ROTI-420540 format. One record per residue: x, y, z of N, C-alpha, C in turn; residue in one letter. Coordinates in nm, 3 decimals, padded with zeros to 5 digits. Each point is the difference from the previous one (the first is absolute). Example, Ala and Ser with C-alpha at 12.3 -4.5 7.8 and 13.67 -1.06 7.14 Angstrom:
% ROTI-420540
> 01.319	-00.569	00.780	-00.089	00.119	00.000	00.090	00.120	00.000	A
> -00.035	00.105	-00.072	00.082	00.119	00.006	-00.077	00.109	00.073	S
//
This chain:
% ROTI-420540
> 00.083	-00.104	00.002	-00.108	00.100	00.021	00.117	00.119	-00.003	M
> 00.083	-00.006	00.046	00.106	00.124	00.005	00.067	00.021	-00.119	Q
> 00.040	-00.080	-00.099	00.074	-00.001	-00.095	-00.081	00.045	-00.100	F
> -00.152	-00.011	-00.006	-00.115	00.067	-00.086	-00.010	00.169	00.062	I
> 00.036	00.035	00.109	-00.028	00.119	00.042	00.105	00.076	-00.049	R
> 00.130	-00.049	-00.005	00.108	00.046	-00.057	00.047	00.017	-00.153	F
> -00.117	-00.076	-00.060	-00.018	-00.003	-00.148	-00.074	00.129	-00.066	A
> -00.082	-00.005	00.095	-00.120	00.124	-00.056	00.049	00.152	00.053	V
> 00.084	-00.020	00.102	00.042	00.091	00.042	00.106	00.057	-00.109	V
> 00.112	-00.044	00.010	00.081	-00.021	-00.088	-00.053	00.058	-00.153	G
> -00.095	-00.079	-00.038	-00.046	00.040	-00.118	-00.042	00.130	-00.023	F
> -00.094	00.037	00.123	-00.061	00.156	-00.017	00.106	00.115	00.054	V
> 00.102	-00.059	00.063	00.147	00.087	00.004	00.059	00.023	-00.161	L
> 00.010	-00.107	-00.094	00.047	00.009	-00.086	-00.024	00.079	-00.131	L
> -00.150	-00.005	00.005	-00.095	00.051	-00.091	00.003	00.159	00.038	T
> 00.023	00.043	00.134	-00.014	00.134	00.053	00.158	00.050	-00.086	I
> 00.135	-00.081	00.022	00.086	00.036	-00.054	00.014	00.037	-00.103	V
> -00.033	-00.123	-00.114	-00.033	00.018	-00.157	-00.091	00.099	-00.011	Y
> -00.096	00.062	00.040	-00.123	00.097	-00.020	00.137	00.147	-00.016	L
> 00.038	-00.010	00.136	00.085	00.131	00.001	00.146	-00.015	-00.138	L
> 00.044	-00.135	00.018	00.105	00.076	-00.115	-00.036	-00.005	-00.110	V
> -00.134	-00.059	-00.056	-00.058	00.021	-00.101	-00.019	00.127	-00.042	S
> -00.055	00.134	00.087	-00.063	00.107	00.008	00.121	00.049	-00.031	I
> 00.084	-00.008	00.083	00.164	00.086	00.002	00.069	-00.066	-00.160	Y
> -00.018	-00.090	-00.040	00.090	-00.016	-00.119	-00.040	00.055	-00.104	S
> -00.192	00.017	00.007	-00.081	00.077	-00.086	-00.003	00.141	-00.032	R
> 00.051	00.069	00.140	00.034	00.135	00.030	00.121	-00.008	-00.065	S
> 00.139	-00.079	-00.010	00.107	00.056	-00.025	00.014	-00.013	-00.165	V
> -00.117	-00.071	-00.053	00.063	-00.002	-00.173	-00.099	00.095	-00.004	R
> -00.093	00.029	00.043	-00.083	00.155	-00.048	00.054	00.095	-00.023	R
> 00.116	00.054	00.131	00.098	00.078	00.056	00.076	00.009	-00.146	E
> 00.070	-00.141	-00.028	00.117	00.006	-00.085	-00.094	-00.012	-00.190	W
> -00.105	-00.020	00.034	-00.055	00.004	-00.137	-00.010	00.176	-00.036	L
> -00.102	00.079	00.130	-00.005	00.142	-00.022	00.145	00.043	-00.026	E
> 00.088	-00.002	00.060	00.177	00.037	-00.035	00.037	-00.048	-00.131	G
> -00.025	-00.100	-00.061	-00.007	-00.047	-00.134	-00.045	00.120	-00.098	E
> -00.111	-00.009	00.023	-00.095	00.109	-00.076	00.048	00.169	00.004	W
> 00.046	00.037	00.107	00.028	00.096	00.005	00.156	00.064	-00.055	D
> 00.051	-00.141	-00.008	00.174	00.023	-00.079	-00.073	-00.003	-00.145	A
> -00.111	-00.080	-00.050	-00.013	-00.004	-00.132	-00.053	00.200	-00.057	L
> -00.099	00.024	00.117	-00.055	00.132	-00.023	00.154	00.096	-00.031	E
> 00.056	-00.009	00.107	00.113	00.107	-00.007	00.090	-00.012	-00.132	E
> 00.022	-00.108	-00.076	00.057	-00.054	-00.124	-00.081	00.003	-00.116	T
> -00.136	00.049	00.020	-00.160	00.048	-00.111	00.031	-00.120	-00.110	S
> 00.001	-00.113	00.098	-00.051	-00.145	-00.055	-00.066	-00.065	00.058	K
> -00.117	00.038	00.053	-00.115	-00.038	00.078	-00.130	00.038	-00.055	A
> -00.064	-00.116	-00.089	-00.041	-00.010	-00.095	-00.135	-00.045	00.051	Q
> -00.016	-00.066	00.103	-00.115	-00.004	00.110	-00.064	00.065	00.115	T
> -00.094	00.022	00.012	-00.064	00.095	00.156	00.055	-00.084	00.106	P
> 00.038	00.085	00.106	00.063	-00.088	00.140	-00.065	-00.098	00.016	R
> -00.135	00.047	-00.001	-00.073	-00.120	00.128	-00.045	-00.126	-00.117	D
> 00.018	00.033	-00.108	-00.040	-00.102	-00.132	00.177	-00.113	00.040	R
> 00.075	00.069	00.010	00.165	-00.049	-00.011	00.009	-00.124	00.156	F
> -00.071	00.115	00.071	00.058	-00.066	00.156	-00.121	-00.135	00.009	V
> -00.106	-00.013	-00.063	-00.086	-00.084	00.047	00.017	-00.107	-00.125	R
> 00.075	00.037	-00.106	00.042	-00.150	-00.077	00.112	-00.043	00.074	E
> 00.077	00.086	00.049	00.104	-00.076	00.073	-00.002	-00.062	00.101	G
> -00.123	00.017	00.114	-00.037	-00.075	00.107	-00.061	-00.122	-00.025	L
> -00.076	00.021	-00.133	-00.093	-00.148	-00.036	00.084	-00.129	-00.072	E
> 00.159	00.113	-00.077	00.089	-00.162	-00.043	00.043	-00.024	00.177	R
> 00.054	00.072	00.090	00.036	-00.040	00.127	-00.076	-00.088	00.090	Y
> -00.132	00.002	-00.047	-00.091	-00.081	00.101	00.011	-00.115	-00.130	E
> 00.055	-00.012	-00.133	-00.028	-00.150	-00.044	00.127	-00.040	-00.006	N
> 00.120	00.060	00.079	00.116	-00.071	-00.055	00.091	-00.030	00.132	G
> 00.124	-00.038	-00.019	00.094	-00.104	00.112	-00.053	00.058	00.108	F
> 00.084	00.125	00.053	00.012	00.058	00.123	-00.099	-00.018	00.095	R
> -00.176	00.034	-00.076	-00.085	00.012	00.107	-00.029	-00.167	00.028	K
> 00.062	-00.086	-00.119	00.004	-00.122	00.105	00.075	-00.101	00.091	K
> 00.158	00.064	00.011	00.096	00.030	00.063	-00.042	00.032	00.163	L
> -00.116	00.072	00.003	-00.052	00.028	00.154	-00.068	-00.129	00.024	I
> -00.056	-00.068	-00.026	-00.053	-00.109	00.003	00.091	-00.108	00.114	L
> 00.162	00.036	-00.016	00.057	-00.094	00.069	00.020	00.039	00.148	L
> -00.113	00.137	00.042	-00.012	-00.028	00.137	-00.046	-00.104	00.062	V
> -00.091	-00.030	-00.072	-00.068	-00.108	00.039	00.061	-00.173	00.024	Y
> 00.118	00.007	-00.118	00.064	-00.120	-00.035	00.103	-00.033	00.096	V
> 00.086	00.083	00.029	00.083	00.021	00.043	00.033	00.017	00.156	I
> -00.126	00.045	00.103	00.002	-00.038	00.115	-00.038	-00.138	-00.007	P
> -00.115	-00.031	-00.059	-00.067	-00.169	-00.011	00.105	-00.096	-00.003	T
> 00.089	00.057	-00.070	00.132	-00.130	-00.026	00.079	-00.017	00.113	L
> 00.019	00.131	00.049	00.081	00.018	00.128	-00.048	-00.092	00.115	A
> -00.095	00.047	00.037	-00.088	-00.062	00.109	00.032	-00.185	-00.045	V
> -00.072	-00.020	-00.124	-00.003	-00.128	-00.003	00.135	-00.081	-00.001	T
> 00.069	00.072	-00.038	00.197	-00.082	00.025	-00.022	00.024	00.165	V
> 00.017	00.089	00.024	00.054	00.008	00.186	-00.084	-00.091	00.062	L
> -00.137	-00.032	-00.057	-00.084	-00.139	00.083	00.075	-00.122	-00.029	I
> 00.040	-00.027	-00.110	00.042	-00.078	-00.059	00.142	-00.091	00.085	Y
> 00.081	00.134	-00.010	00.139	-00.011	00.036	-00.031	-00.025	00.161	V
> -00.078	00.060	00.097	00.007	00.028	00.156	-00.074	-00.158	-00.001	I
> -00.074	-00.085	-00.070	-00.063	-00.092	00.040	00.075	-00.108	-00.071	N
//
């Protein structure tokens, strides 16, 4: 029974960490895209409006590999606990 309680609490904590890391990562990507657009605008090479440029960049980010890497927030701690339990027993 304690293991189930530990697993549920761990899953809830990992979900909170996943959400925070995901929000942070998206924010950093948005800032980077805005900076890219500003640099393009300074050189007069910006051909799309800023909002559209950022929106399309975030859509590519949502479907990209970096977004999927954040799922390791679940995998690595679970693997670490599983290996630790195996080694101790």
